[in-house]
KOLPA-185226 format. One record per residue: x, y, z of N, C-alpha, C, O in turn. Coordinates in steps of 0.02 Angstrom, whole numbers, plus 50000, padded with zeros to 5 digits. Last residue first. Example, Ala and Ser with C-alpha at 12.3 -4.5 7.8 and 13.67 -1.06 7.14 Angstrom:
BEGIN
506424988850354506844994750357506455000250394506705005750402
506604971650390506154977550390506604983550390507124983450423
//
This chain:
BEGIN
533635417753786534325416253826534145420753898534555420953944
532735410153660532585413853710533145410653756533225404653768
533695411253511533175407553549533005412853620533175418753623
534455416753416534235411353401533715406153450533465400653439
535215428553462534565428753425534275423053412533705423953392
536325430453506536385426553440535625427753425535475427953365
536155428453646536575433453605536415434053534536415439753510
535145419553667535135424853683535385431253641535105436153617
536085407753638535515407553602535215415853601535065418553548
537045409553734537255409853660536655411253627536665415953587
536355407953840536725413053841536765414253766536535419353740
536025394053835535475399753845535725406753832535335411153813
537335388153822536735388353770536255392153770535995394053718
537915390453967538215394253899537595394353843537375399653822
537395394454096537145390454055537285393453977536935397053942
538485390954242538185395454184537865391854123538095386454104
539065383054333538375383254309538115387854275537505388954276
540285395254403540005387954363539425388854369539165393554399
540175412554360540395405954411540025400754377539585401354334
541035418654211540465419554274540665414554311541215411954303
541305427954059541465425554125541065424454175540695429154190
541515430253893540965428153945541195424654013541255418554015
542225437053766542285431553810541765434153879541745439853902
541795438853594541575440753656541815435553713541605429853708
541895445753433542105440553472541975442653539542045448653548
541135449353280541045452453365541265443553388541005438153374
542225453853132541845448953163541655451953237541975456853256
543645449053028543155454653045542585450553106542605444553116
545155445552996544745443353010544285449453071544445452353123
546225457252911546245454552980545445451952971545075455952942
546435462052791546685455452793546605452652861546825447152876
547125477152861547115474352800547075466352803547595463452816
546225481053032546915479652971546625475352925546145471452931
545225492253075545395485053061545875484053008545855486252950
545595505953173545385503253112545555495453118545945493053159
545385505753345545715507053301545545503953220545335498153222
544385507953455545125509653465545665510153403546185513453404
542785515953510543185513253448544035513953463544295519353479
541985507153653542315513653613542745510553566543005504953570
540955505753802541145502153729541595509553695541505515453711
540335495953943540755501653905540835501253839540765495553815
539045492654061539595492154002539795498453951539505503453930
538635486654215538885492054175539435491554131540035490554143
538145473754254537655477354216538135483554203537825486654160
539565466354283538795466154301538535470654246538805470454190
540645475554172540725471854237539945472354261539675477854261
541295474154005540725474954044540785472054130540965466254141
541785481453858541955479053920541495480153956541215485653956
542105482353682541815481753728541995478353801542295473053803
543015490853544543125488253617542305488553653541965493653651
542555489653359542495492653439542575486753486542375480953482
543725496453241543445490253276543275493553355543575497353392
543195505253087543455504153160543275498053209542725495453211
542255506753006542905504652974543315502853032543785498953025
540595504952994541125506053016541935503153015542095497253023
539565495652926539435504552904540335508152935540625512652905
539085488353078539065488153004539225496852982539055502153010
540615483553183539975485853179539875489453088540295491853051
541155471353282541195474453201540505476453191539995473053190
541955471653425541425470553381541415473753321541695479153313
542745462353567542755467453504542145465853467541845460553471
542705461153739542935458153670542735464453634542595469953658
542095456153892542545459953842542575456553800542525450453802
540865454454057540985453253959541685457453943541815462053981
540745446754202541175450354141541115449154075541275444054043
539785439454266540245443654305540615448654240540695454654250
538165435654239538735435354221539235440854244539065446754239
536755431254285537285432754328537925433654296538365431854336
535955428754180536255424454191536775426354267537125421954292
535045440854188534735433954194535175427854216534985423254252
536055451254158535395449754223535315444154224535585441354271
536665447154048537025447454107536485448454167536605445854221
535445447453947535915441853966536165442354035535935438554078
534965461453952534695455553994535015447454001534885443054042
536375466653893536225469453979535645462854002535745459554053
536735462553759537065458853812536635460153884536565455653925
535675467453677535685459553689536045458453743535855454053782
535975481353697535365479053701535155469753708534665466853733
537355481653644537245482653718536375481153732536225479653790
536965479153505537455475953553537315476253619537155471253651
536345492153470536085485053478536565477653517536375472553547
537235501553509536645501353560536365493753539536175489853583
538275499553413538535497753476537755496553529537705492353574
537415491853288537645497053311537865494653360537775488653371
537265479553232537125484353187537165491753197537065496253157
538765467053197538085471453229537655476953204537765478653146
539355454153119539185459853125538745463953154538205464053124
539245438153202539425442353145539285450453170539145452253227
540125431853346539355433953310539655436053252540275435953246
540625419753448540935423553401540245425653352539895421253326
541415418253621540595418253580540855423053530541155428253543
542135410453735542205413753699541505412653642541195407453630
541735405053928541905405353864541855410653807541545415753823
542185402254106542165405954039542285402653972542745398853958
542075399054264542025397954186541895401554141541345404454142
542635394754425542315400754373542375397354313542735392354311
543035386654509542285390754539542105395554480541625399254479
543985380954486543315377254455542935381654467542395381354438
545365383954476544935390854460544155387554447543755390354409
546585380054618546105380454566545625384254550545395388054592
548285379154689547365381054695546975378954619547275376154574
549295371654789549155374154729548315375754739547905374054782
549695366354917550265366154862550055371054804550475374354773
549365376555063549065373755016549715372554955550155376754947
549855386855148549945378755172549665375155103549875369455100
548815398855110549375395955145549415388655169549015385655205
547545403555052547875397955023548575395655047548895391355016
547285414355090546845409855123547085402655091546835397155105
548665424355147548265420555102547765415755122547855412955176
549745438755207549515433255215548995430055147548955433655097
551445440655188550755443255137550325436455139550375431255105
552515437055239552215441555271551455442255256550995443755294
553145429455137552875424955192552465429655242552085426955283
553765438255044553145434655027552935433055087552385435655098
554895446455062554485446155130553705443255109553185444655139
555775445354937555815443755000555575443655054555885441155101
554745448654840554805442554850555135440454905554965435154932
554595461854858554025457154882554235451054887554015447454931
555265474854839555745468354833555395464354890555625463154946
554825488054829554555483654897554975478354894555135476254950
554925499854760555465497454783555265491454842555575491054895
554175508054699554025506654754554515503154793554515503354854
554245511354562554705513654608554705512654673555115515454709
552705516354489553445512854495553765514754546553595519854576
551645521954529551565514754520552145512654525552255507554558
551905535154519551555534154581551555527154580551435524954636
552375537854393552985540654453552575537454523552875537354577
551405535954312551865530754313552415531854382552745527554411
550015540954371550415542754334551035537354346551045534654401
548305534954355548725534854409549405535454369549485530854329
546765531354302547265537954294547735538154355547555541354404
545635524254293546295521354284546935525554287547505523454275
544475531454306544755529954238545315527454247545645528254195
544825539354463544395537654415544735536854351545215540454336
545525534854645545585537854572544825535354524544415531154541
546335533754800545715535454775545805539154696546065544654687
547525524154867547465530354825546645528854796546435523354775
548435518655018547645517854978547605524454927547655529954954
549645509355064549475515355047548855512754995548795508054956
550375498055186550185498855119549585505255112549125505655152
550815496255319551365501055258550815501455201550865506655168
549855488855387550035496555405550395500955341550285506755321
549005479555263549485480355317549665488155317549635492255271
547115480855255547765481655222548305480855283548125481255341
545785481055300546005474355261546835473755267547155468555278
545515493455320545405489655364545755481755363545925478055410
545345498655193545965499455219546025495955290546575495755316
544085494155154544575491955129545225492155164545605487255168
543165501255234543115493455243543885490655196544155485255210
543665514555211543625511955269543585504255279543885501255324
543295514755066543895516655103544225513655164544795511355171
541935513655081542355508155052543075509555077543385505255107
541345524955151541295519455169541675513255142541725508155177
541925534455070542015535855138542055527555155542565524355167
540985532554964541795531554945541915531955034542015526055049
539945535155012540035528554993540725528554984541025523455002
539865548955040539715543955093540095537555064540555535255098
540155553754902540505555454966540455550555018540975547955040
539635541154777539565548854815540145548154880540455543154898
540375533054645540245534354719540235541954737540605546654723
540945534754506540175532354527539925530854596539385528054607
542245539554533541695543854503540915541954484540455545354461
543045530754575542665532754625542145538654597541745541654633
543535519854490542865522454470542515524154529541975521854547
544845510854618544535513954553543695515754544543275513554584
545825511754720545285512654731544955515154655544855521054643
547345502354749547105507454693546245508154699546005503154671
548535501154853547895497354826547715504054786547945509754796
550075492754855549865499254846549115497654806549045494454754
550645480054889550935487854911550785492154908551045496754938
549505465754925549705472554888550265475854927550355474854987
549135454354981549705453454950549965460354921550535460754897
547725455755026548335454155081549105455155046549595456455081
547155459754908547145464754946547795462655008548215466655030
547005446354858547475451654826547545457854860547995461554841
546395439354958547115438054934547465442854896548075443754898
545175444554931545535446855014546215446154993546625450655002
544715441954815544765448854827545175450154893545455455454907
544685426854835545235433154790545135437154800545685439854799
543655426554925544405424254953544825426754898545375428854915
542485431954880542765435554911543685432954930544155436554943
542355419254767542385428154745542675432354800543105436454782
542165410154853542815410554825542995416154791543565418154783
541755410755029541475411754962542145412654913542625415854935
542915403855145542455410255113542115408055048542305402855020
542915388955257543135392555188542685397255171542085396055177
542425380055343542815381655354543165387955294543705390655305
540965372255374541115375255333541735381055360541565385855393
540475364655482540885358655431541125365055387541615363255354
539555371955552540165370955571540725368355539541315368955557
538515381355502538615374655456539265375555498539585380455480
537845394255509537495388555524537675380255523537325375255535
538905402755473538705401255540538305396855555538315394755613
538865400755330539465398655372539265398255442539445393255473
537565404855289537665398255293538295396755334538285391855371
537875419355327537365414555353537275408755365537045406255416
538775421155230538955421755297538385418155344538515414655393
538075420255113538575414555126538785414355203538935409255233
537075428455124536815422555116537445417555134537365412155162
537905440255130537415440955184537315433755187537415431255242
538465440254995538895438555052538665438655113539065437455158
538195434154867537645435054903538155434954968538245429454994
539465433354774538685432854737538365434754788538015439254765
540755445654793540315439254814539685439554782539385444754767
541035457454735541565451754740541325445254786541705440954807
540015466254755540045461554686540665455554707540635449754688
539535474054840539875468654862539795463154806539565457454811
539375487554823538875483454800538935476354815538465472554805
540695491154841540085495654886539495490954863539035491554904
541345484154733541485483154811540995486354860540925483954916
540925491054631540715484654637540815483254705540335481154736
541285505254641540705504054659540515496454664540015494954696
542815502154651542575504154709541735503854705541455502454758
543635488954591543205494054577542635494854631542205490854650
545355491154632544875488754654544335493054633544355499054643
547065482754602546675488154565545835485354608545695479354616
548555481654687547855479954673547415483654658547295488354695
550155479254640549685484354636549095481454630548965478554577
551715475954720551065472854705550595478554702550575482554749
553425480354657552815482854702552165476354671552175473154618
554515475954614554635482054627554015483754689554055486954742
555245460454637554545463054629554455470554657554335471354717
556645458454516556435459854584555635461954579555405464554528
558025449954435557385453654431557085453054494557185448054528
559095441354441559025447654388558535451654380558485455854336
559025431754521559535434954525559605440854483560075444854487
557865423254502557895426754555558625431754569558705435054620
557655415954381557745423454363557975427554440558205433254440
558125402454409558295404654334558215412554343558655416054317
557725399454545558345399854532558465403954469558875408554471
556255409854589556495402254555557185404554541557305410454527
555735419754657556275417154697556595410054656557025406154678
554525423254581555185426754583555815424454615556355426954601
553635414354640553765411254578554645416054573555185413354564
552995421954731553575416854753554005414154694554585412154699
552135429954647552695434854706553225428354720553825429454720
551305420554630551625423054566552325426254587552875425554560
550695416654734551115412154714551595416654665552205415854664
550105429854769550655428354815551035420954780551615419654798
548945433254682549585435354672550265432354714550835432654692
547975422754592548045425554665548835426754667549255422454657
546765427954464547365425554489547565427954571547375432954602
545605433854398545525427854456546105424554501546055420754549
545865442754329545575443954373545525439554426545435440954485
547645440254289546955439854256546565440454325546875438954376
548835452654293548725445654295547965444154287547675449454274
550135460154211549465461254222549105453754231549085449654185
551835467354232551215460754223550555461554255550455463254313
552945475854175552205475754212551845469754187551625468354131
554625479154208554245475754168553385475154218553325474154279
555795492454137555385489654188554875484154145554735483954085
556765492454043556985496254110556465492654163556645490354217
557005477653945556715483653964556925486154028557245482454067
558635474153860558095473153899557775479453940558075484353962
559405473653713559245479753753558575476553801558015476653775
559545458853695560045462953696559975469953724560445472253756
558575447253818558545451653751559275456253762559535457353817
558435441553918558845438853862559145442653821559695442553795
557255444053993557795446054014558555446053977559075448953994
556275439053903556315446653900557055449053939557375454153924
556535425853915556635429053845556625435953855556965439353817
556375424954060556985424354038557075425953959557645427253939
554905427054068555425431554091556135430454062556445435354041
554585415953989554475421953968554835428053994555045432753960
554925405054082555245405054022555145412553980555595414553943
554105407554180554955409554199555065409054126555365414054105
552795406354129552975411554151553815412554158554095417754143
552785391554071552665397954041552835404854057552995408954014
553155381854160552965380554086552945387354029553055387653969
553225385854287553885383454238553725381754172554165380354131
551995392454301552525395754321553165391254288553605394754263
550535390554300551045389254257551625391554247551835392654190
549905397054418549885390254401550135386154333549985380454317
549885409354394550295406954441550295398954455550635395854496
549255411954276549995413454276550435410154343551035408854347
548075402054214548195407054260549055406154278549375401054290
548195398954031547955398554106548265402654164548725406554151
548645403653922548765396253928548515391953996548565385954013
549185415553866548345414053876548355406053892547935402853861
550175428953901550225420853935549415418653927549035419653974
550805440053796550335437253816550325428653843550455423653809
551775454653787551725447453790551205443953823551155444853884
552245468553716551635466553744551565459553746551225457553698
553265471153636553525473953710552875472053750552865473253810
552975472153505553275464753524553575465853618553965462253650
552195481453480551875474953481552285471153515552065466953554
552705497153583552665493553523552425484853542552455482453599
552505511153626552095505353653552215499353595551715497253566
552955524153579553395519453626553125512753648553465509053684
551345531553603552095531153566552565527953619552585528853680
549945522953574550455525553619551045525753597551305520853572
548985514053526549205518953487549695523853516549855528753483
548435503253567548375509553609548535514953569548245520353576
548395490053522548015493553498547925501053512547515504653484
548945483253640549315482053562549095487453515549485489653473
547825484653721548665486753735549025488453669549315493553652
547075474153677546925483153678547485486553684547605491553650
547655463553659547345465253587547295473653617547455478453583
547735459053796548345461453768548125464653693548525468753672
546295458353835546785463453867547355466353818547485472153802
546115448553748545695454153743546005459553774546005465053746
546165433853697546715437853719546535446353721546905449953688
545165422153734545125427653695545515431753722545325434253775
544675411353818545185409153755545195415253727545275414053667
545285416153995544755415253937545205413253877545825413253876
546255427154059545725419354080545315420454030544995425654025
547735431354027547135431253997546725425054042546935419354051
549155441554066548975435154084548105435254078547805438554119
550375450354005549815451553998549485443254005549545439253958
551765460854014551505453954029550875452454037550735453554095
552595473353946552135470153974551895463353971551865460553916
554015483053967553605477253946553205474653976553325473254035
554655500453934554125495453968554215488953927554425488853869
555715511753955555585506953911555215501053961555445498154011
555345527854017555455522154034555265516953958554805518153918
554745541253958555435538353923555505530753941555685526853896
553515542254020554165547254021554785543454012555245542954053
552455535454062553115532554077553735535854072554275534454097
551135540254038551575543354081552165539954091552445541954141
550565530553947550625538053936550995541453965551265546153935
550635518654036551065519653951551245527053936551785529453920
549685520854137550475521354137550945520854067551525522754058
548665521354045548795526754096549535527654096549895532054073
548745508554026548695511853973548885519253989549215522653951
548405503454147549225501054113549165505854064549735508054054
547295505554184547795508654242548305508054197548755512254204
546405499554083546425506454094546965510754129547105516554117
546665485654156546915488554072547025494854070547595496954059
546095487254277546905485254275547155488154187547645491454168
544915488654321545135492254291545815493054276546095498454263
544005478254369544195483554417544665491054379544725496654403
543635467754290543475472754264543655478654315543425484154300
543995455254414543715456654345543415464154338542995466154379
545195461154545544615458654517544345459954453544425465654431
546955463254516546305464154525545675461654515545635459354459
548715468454505548185462854523547475465854511547485471754493
550245470954441549645472854431549055468654430548845465754379
551915469554491551215464154470550735470154479550845474154525
553195476254423552565477954433552105473754421551855472954366
554995473754420554345471254393553805472754451553895471254510
556605478854382555965480154433555355477854401555215480654348
558045471154374557575473654335556975473554382556855468654417
559575472354471558985469154460558385473554419558305479454436
561135474554416560485477754427559945475454424559695475954368
562395465854467562075466954413561385469354441561115466254487
563865474554544563295470454548562775471054504562595476954495
565475473854505564865477954498564265472954505564225467854472
566915467954610566435466954559565825470054557565525469454610
//
C-alpha cells in the first residue's frame, strides 16, 4: 500500500508586533508555485491580520485560502475550532501543498503542536516546523516584560513567587518550542545591539535550532518551509513554563476594538495614538483607517511607540468605511480614558 503523504504545516509564532504578518506576506511572494493555505488566529475583536493578507494582492493568494479563527486562542479551542478547520482544509478536493498557521502574539505554541496528535488529523498532517519571529529592537528594550528588573527584584525578595512575569513567560515558551528563530527588525539595531540580542536569544535555544537575522520580515519560502521537524513527535522535548498544567489563560492581557470616523490624515491619527500609547503603556495597536479624500484603506500597525502605516487597497463597493483599531495591553488598561483620548471626547 502507498503511504498517504502528510501535508506539512508551519506554525508561525511570535510576540505582539514581531512581524509575523510581514513574514507571511513575503512567504507568499516567494512560494514559487506552492499552493498554500493560511490559518490566522487573531487576539481581539477585529480580524486585522487576516484582512491584511486577504488584501495583499499577491498572485495565487486567494481569499478562500485564508481562514481566520477569531473566537479565542487557538491552543485553547482545539476541539471547537482548530481541528474542524484543519479537517475542512484536508477534505478539500484539491488540498493545499502546505499549511501556514499564524498564531496570536499571546499564544503558547506547545499546546498547538500537541493538537496535531489528535486522532482526527494525526495521520494526515505534520508540523514541518515552528518558526518564532522576534522583534529585535523590542527585545533589546526588554519589551517582552513590563519592567524585568523590578520583576526580578520582587521575585528574589519574595520566596512565594515561583513564576515569571507573564510577558516573559510567553516569550520564553515561544523560543523553547521553535525549530527556527527569525530575529526581525535588525535595521533598528546597531552592530553592538544586534550582537547582544543574538547572544541572549541564542543562549535560550536548543542546540539544533537556527537563528537568522533579517529586516522587514523578508525570509524566503525556501528557508521557512521544508524544515521536516515533525514537531508533534518530539513535543515533550520542547520545554514550557506550563508543563504539567491542563490549560492556561490570558487573563493577564486585555484587548478592545475601537471605531472612529474618518481621519484628516495619517499624521493626524498618529498624533492621537502616540500620547495614548505612552500614557497607558499600550503594547500593540493594529487596524484600518479611512482618510479624508482617499479612496484607499490605510493599514495602521504599532508596537509600543513605533507606528507604521501604508495604503493596502481600494475600499470595496458597499464596504463599510471608517477607522477601526484593536488596542492590546496588560490588564488594568483604562479603556474609557484611551477611548476619550483617541476620539477627542476628553483627556485620555
